[in-house]
C-alpha positions as CSV (number, residue, x, y, z in Angstrom):
1,M,-47.2,-1.7,28.8
2,E,-49.0,1.0,26.7
3,E,-52.1,0.9,28.9
4,D,-50.1,2.4,31.8
5,K,-49.2,5.6,30.0
6,L,-51.0,8.8,30.6
7,K,-53.0,10.0,27.6
8,V,-53.0,13.8,27.9
9,R,-52.3,15.7,24.8
10,K,-49.4,18.1,24.5
11,I,-50.0,21.8,24.7
12,E,-48.9,24.1,21.8
13,S,-48.0,27.0,24.0
14,G,-48.3,27.7,27.7
15,T,-47.1,26.4,31.0
16,V,-46.9,22.9,32.6
17,I,-46.4,22.8,36.3
18,D,-45.1,19.3,37.2
19,H,-44.1,17.6,40.5
20,I,-46.8,19.2,42.6
21,P,-47.3,17.2,45.8
22,A,-50.4,14.9,45.4
23,G,-53.6,16.7,46.3
24,R,-52.3,20.3,45.9
25,A,-53.1,20.9,42.3
26,L,-56.4,22.6,43.2
27,T,-54.4,25.1,45.4
28,V,-52.2,25.8,42.4
29,L,-55.3,26.5,40.2
30,K,-56.6,28.9,42.9
31,I,-53.2,30.7,43.0
32,L,-53.4,31.1,39.2
33,G,-57.0,32.4,39.5
34,I,-58.4,29.6,37.4
35,S,-61.9,28.6,38.3
36,K,-65.0,27.1,36.7
37,G,-65.7,30.3,34.6
38,T,-62.3,30.4,33.0
39,D,-62.0,30.3,29.2
40,A,-58.4,28.9,29.4
41,T,-57.7,25.3,28.3
42,V,-56.5,23.6,31.5
43,S,-55.4,20.0,32.1
44,L,-55.4,18.8,35.7
45,L,-53.9,15.5,36.6
46,M,-54.1,14.4,40.2
47,N,-52.4,11.5,42.0
48,V,-50.4,10.5,39.0
49,P,-47.8,7.7,39.7
50,S,-44.3,9.1,40.2
51,E,-41.2,7.0,40.6
52,K,-39.5,9.8,42.5
53,Y,-42.4,10.9,44.8
54,G,-44.9,8.1,44.8
55,K,-47.7,10.3,43.6
56,K,-47.8,13.8,42.1
57,D,-50.2,16.3,40.5
58,I,-49.6,18.1,37.2
59,V,-51.3,21.3,35.9
60,K,-51.1,22.3,32.2
61,V,-52.4,25.8,31.2
62,E,-52.5,26.8,27.5
63,S,-51.5,30.3,26.4
64,R,-50.3,31.3,29.9
65,R,-47.0,32.3,31.4
66,L,-46.4,32.6,35.1
67,D,-45.2,35.8,36.8
68,E,-42.7,35.9,39.7
69,K,-45.4,36.4,42.3
70,E,-47.3,33.3,41.1
71,M,-44.1,31.3,41.1
72,D,-43.4,32.4,44.7
73,Q,-46.9,31.4,45.7
74,I,-46.5,28.0,44.1
75,A,-43.2,27.5,45.8
76,L,-45.0,27.9,49.2
77,T,-47.4,25.0,48.3
78,A,-45.2,22.9,45.9
79,P,-41.5,23.5,46.8
80,R,-40.4,20.7,44.5
81,A,-42.4,21.8,41.4
82,T,-40.9,22.4,38.0
83,I,-42.2,24.9,35.6
84,N,-42.0,24.0,31.9
85,E,-42.6,26.8,29.4
86,V,-43.9,25.3,26.1
87,R,-43.8,26.9,22.7
88,N,-44.6,25.0,19.4
89,F,-45.4,21.8,21.4
90,E,-41.8,21.7,22.8
91,V,-40.4,22.6,26.2
92,E,-38.5,25.8,25.6
93,E,-37.5,26.3,29.2
94,K,-37.6,24.1,32.3
95,R,-36.9,25.4,35.7
96,S,-37.3,24.3,39.3
97,I,-39.3,26.4,41.7
98,E,-37.3,28.1,44.3
99,L,-38.7,29.6,47.5
100,P,-37.2,33.1,47.9
101,D,-35.5,34.1,51.2
102,K,-38.3,36.8,51.6
103,V,-42.0,36.3,51.0
104,E,-43.9,39.6,50.6
105,G,-47.6,40.3,50.0
106,I,-48.6,36.6,49.6
107,V,-49.6,35.4,53.1
108,S,-50.9,37.4,56.0
109,C,-49.6,37.6,59.5
110,S,-52.0,35.9,62.0
111,T,-51.1,38.2,64.8
112,P,-54.1,40.6,65.1
113,S,-51.9,43.4,66.6
114,C,-49.3,43.2,63.8
115,I,-48.8,46.5,61.9
116,T,-49.7,44.6,58.7
117,N,-53.2,44.0,60.1
118,S,-53.8,47.6,61.4
119,G,-54.9,49.2,58.2
120,E,-51.5,50.8,57.6
121,P,-50.1,50.7,54.1
122,V,-47.6,48.0,55.0
123,S,-47.3,44.7,53.1
124,P,-47.0,41.5,55.1
125,T,-43.3,40.4,54.7
126,F,-41.8,37.2,56.0
127,D,-38.3,35.8,56.1
128,V,-38.0,32.1,55.3
129,V,-36.5,30.6,58.5
130,E,-36.8,26.9,57.3
131,R,-37.7,25.5,53.9
132,S,-38.6,22.0,55.1
133,P,-40.8,22.0,57.0
134,L,-41.8,25.5,56.0
135,K,-41.4,28.1,58.6
136,L,-41.8,31.9,58.0
137,R,-41.1,34.8,60.4
138,C,-43.0,38.0,60.2
139,R,-40.5,40.9,59.8
140,Y,-42.7,43.2,61.9
141,C,-43.9,41.2,64.9
142,E,-41.6,38.1,64.5
143,R,-44.5,35.6,64.7
144,I,-43.6,32.3,63.2
145,T,-46.1,30.9,60.6
146,R,-45.8,27.3,59.7
147,G,-46.5,25.5,56.4
148,K,-49.9,24.2,57.4
149,E,-51.1,27.8,58.1
150,V,-49.6,29.0,54.8
151,L,-51.5,26.2,52.9
152,E,-54.7,27.1,54.6
153,Q,-54.3,30.8,53.5
154,L,-53.4,29.8,49.9
155,R,-56.4,27.5,49.7
156,G,-58.6,30.3,51.1
């Protein structure tokens, strides 16, 4: 039935982030630094029906490419997301987000006495212990940070 189809126009050039878990698109916008004052054309779809996941969110950003750090941050909040790079209204490249084995400079260690919180020029670095559910281990103090804590930090 035609009425059931989403009516969001294609973008000419930019990035479409698909398969974001329902309710996490706003976190993705924050990661990308997109706020009310942006001049970028952004389409935000939330709680869209998905055969595979039940519901999902989608973010479309015109004239924008993601860098590796942004993709790593998105992987922490949306590990099943796909990144579609669009040129001339066509998907030029489609790739799945992959959480790296090491996460550096994205989340902070919550141990107050960790060297990363002492003012030293040391970037917080975590090893990914588990991907689902997410579990990170600080390389310096070995504190485990779980997915819920990571999401809270990314939401700010």
